[in-house]
N, C-alpha and C positions, 0 to 999 in steps of 0.2 A: 591404554588405548591410544593409538597414534592417529593424528588427524592427517588425512590425505590432502596435501596442498594442491594437487592437481584438481581435485574435486572442488575445493574452495575457490580456486582460480576460475573454474567454469561458472560457478554461481556469481562471482564478481563480474566476469565478462558478460554474462547474460543480463545482469542487472543494469550495467552501463549501457548495453544495447537497447534495453527496454526504455531507459530514461531518454536516450538519444532519439528513439522513435517517437516519444511523446514531447519532444522539445518544443514543437509549435504550440501545444496545449499549455505548457509551462510559460512560454513567452507571452501568450495571450493573457494568461492569468496575471502575470506581473504587470503588463501594460494596463489591464483593467484596474488593478489595485492602485497603481500610481495615478491614473486619471481620476479614479474615484476619490482618492485621498486629496488630490489637488482641488477637486470640486468642493469637497466638504470644508477644507481649510479656507478656500476662497470665500465661502459663505459664512465664515466664522462659526462653523459647527464643531462639535466634539469629534475628534478623529476616529476614535473607537466607539463612541456612543455607548450603547448598552452591550457591546460585544463581550466585555469582560465577564458579564453575567453568564453568557452561554459558552464561553471558550472552554472552561474546564469540563462541562458536561459533554460537549461535542468531542473533545479530545479523548475523554474516557470511553464514550460510546463508539466512535469511529475508529479509535486507535487500539482499543483493548477488547471491549465486549463483543463487537461484531466480528472481528477476526477470530476470536476464540470460538464463537458460535459456528462460523464457517469451518474451522478446524474440526470441531466435534462432529458436525454434520457429515463432513467428508469421511472421517474415520468410521462413524456409525454406518454410513451407507456402504462403504467397502466391506466392513465386517459383516453386515446383515445380508448383502446381496451376493457376495462372492464366497464360494467355498474353496475354489482353487485359484491360484494365481494372485492371491492377496498381496504377496510381496511385490509383484510387478505393479499392481495398482497403487500401492504405497510409494513405490519408486517414482511412478508417474506423478502422483499427487505432490510429492516433495522434490520433484526434479528441478534442476536449475532454471529451466525456462518458466515453469509455473510460479516458482518462488520469486523470480525476477519480475514477472508481470504483477504479482501481488505487491511487491515492494514499490514498484514504480507507480 
Protein backbone atom coordinates (compact mmCIF):
# COMPACT_ATOMS: atom_id res chain seq x y z
CA UNK A 1 0.00 0.00 0.00
CA UNK A 2 1.50 3.30 -1.07
CA UNK A 3 1.15 6.44 0.99
CA UNK A 4 0.08 9.43 -1.05
CA UNK A 5 2.44 12.24 -0.10
CA UNK A 6 0.20 14.91 -1.62
CA UNK A 7 -2.57 13.87 0.78
CA UNK A 8 -0.17 13.91 3.73
CA UNK A 9 1.07 17.33 2.66
CA UNK A 10 -2.51 18.61 2.76
CA UNK A 11 -2.96 17.33 6.33
CA UNK A 12 0.31 18.98 7.32
CA UNK A 13 -0.61 22.31 5.67
CA UNK A 14 -4.06 22.34 7.25
CA UNK A 15 -2.62 21.56 10.70
CA UNK A 16 -0.07 24.38 10.43
CA UNK A 17 -2.83 26.76 9.29
CA UNK A 18 -5.02 25.77 12.25
CA UNK A 19 -2.17 26.27 14.70
CA UNK A 20 -1.39 29.69 13.19
CA UNK A 21 -5.06 30.64 13.44
CA UNK A 22 -4.93 29.86 17.17
CA UNK A 23 -1.60 31.62 17.75
CA UNK A 24 -3.21 34.31 19.94
CA UNK A 25 -4.68 31.63 22.21
CA UNK A 26 -1.32 29.88 22.55
CA UNK A 27 0.50 33.18 23.22
CA UNK A 28 -2.05 34.14 25.87
CA UNK A 29 -1.65 30.74 27.51
CA UNK A 30 2.15 31.03 27.61
CA UNK A 31 1.97 34.55 29.09
CA UNK A 32 -0.54 33.36 31.70
CA UNK A 33 1.68 30.41 32.67
CA UNK A 34 4.82 32.56 32.92
CA UNK A 35 3.10 35.26 35.02
CA UNK A 36 1.50 32.61 37.23
CA UNK A 37 4.80 30.78 37.73
CA UNK A 38 6.56 34.06 38.57
CA UNK A 39 3.87 34.90 41.12
CA UNK A 40 4.05 31.49 42.79
CA UNK A 41 7.86 31.53 42.92
CA UNK A 42 7.89 35.12 44.26
CA UNK A 43 5.70 33.99 47.15
CA UNK A 44 7.91 30.96 47.91
CA UNK A 45 5.26 28.51 46.75
CA UNK A 46 5.69 25.16 45.07
CA UNK A 47 5.73 25.73 41.34
CA UNK A 48 3.62 22.74 40.39
CA UNK A 49 1.93 22.24 43.74
CA UNK A 50 -0.39 19.28 43.48
CA UNK A 51 -0.40 19.36 39.69
CA UNK A 52 1.63 16.17 39.44
CA UNK A 53 -1.25 14.30 41.08
CA UNK A 54 -3.66 15.32 38.33
CA UNK A 55 -1.33 15.50 35.34
CA UNK A 56 -1.40 11.81 34.45
CA UNK A 57 -5.18 11.53 34.82
CA UNK A 58 -5.79 14.63 32.72
CA UNK A 59 -3.39 13.54 29.99
CA UNK A 60 -5.02 10.13 29.74
CA UNK A 61 -8.55 11.54 29.87
CA UNK A 62 -8.15 14.48 27.48
CA UNK A 63 -5.49 12.94 25.25
CA UNK A 64 -6.73 9.38 24.86
CA UNK A 65 -10.15 8.54 26.28
CA UNK A 66 -12.19 11.53 25.07
CA UNK A 67 -10.75 11.56 21.52
CA UNK A 68 -11.48 7.83 21.31
CA UNK A 69 -15.08 8.42 22.44
CA UNK A 70 -15.49 11.19 19.85
CA UNK A 71 -14.11 8.88 17.17
CA UNK A 72 -16.44 6.02 18.10
CA UNK A 73 -19.44 8.36 18.36
CA UNK A 74 -18.74 9.81 14.91
CA UNK A 75 -18.34 6.40 13.32
CA UNK A 76 -21.48 5.05 15.04
CA UNK A 77 -23.47 8.10 14.00
CA UNK A 78 -22.41 7.82 10.36
CA UNK A 79 -23.04 4.06 10.33
CA UNK A 80 -26.44 4.34 12.02
CA UNK A 81 -27.88 7.38 10.24
CA UNK A 82 -26.57 7.04 6.71
CA UNK A 83 -27.44 4.25 4.31
CA UNK A 84 -25.94 5.95 1.29
CA UNK A 85 -22.89 8.13 0.92
CA UNK A 86 -21.16 6.74 3.99
CA UNK A 87 -17.86 6.98 2.20
CA UNK A 88 -18.34 10.72 1.70
CA UNK A 89 -19.25 11.17 5.35
CA UNK A 90 -16.13 9.30 6.44
CA UNK A 91 -14.01 11.36 4.01
CA UNK A 92 -15.42 14.52 5.55
CA UNK A 93 -14.93 13.25 9.11
CA UNK A 94 -11.30 12.32 8.48
CA UNK A 95 -10.59 15.14 6.03
CA UNK A 96 -7.49 17.32 6.40
CA UNK A 97 -9.36 20.34 7.74
CA UNK A 98 -11.26 18.42 10.47
CA UNK A 99 -8.19 16.47 11.57
CA UNK A 100 -6.13 19.68 11.64
CA UNK A 101 -8.66 21.46 13.86
CA UNK A 102 -8.71 18.45 16.17
CA UNK A 103 -4.93 18.42 16.46
CA UNK A 104 -4.65 22.17 16.96
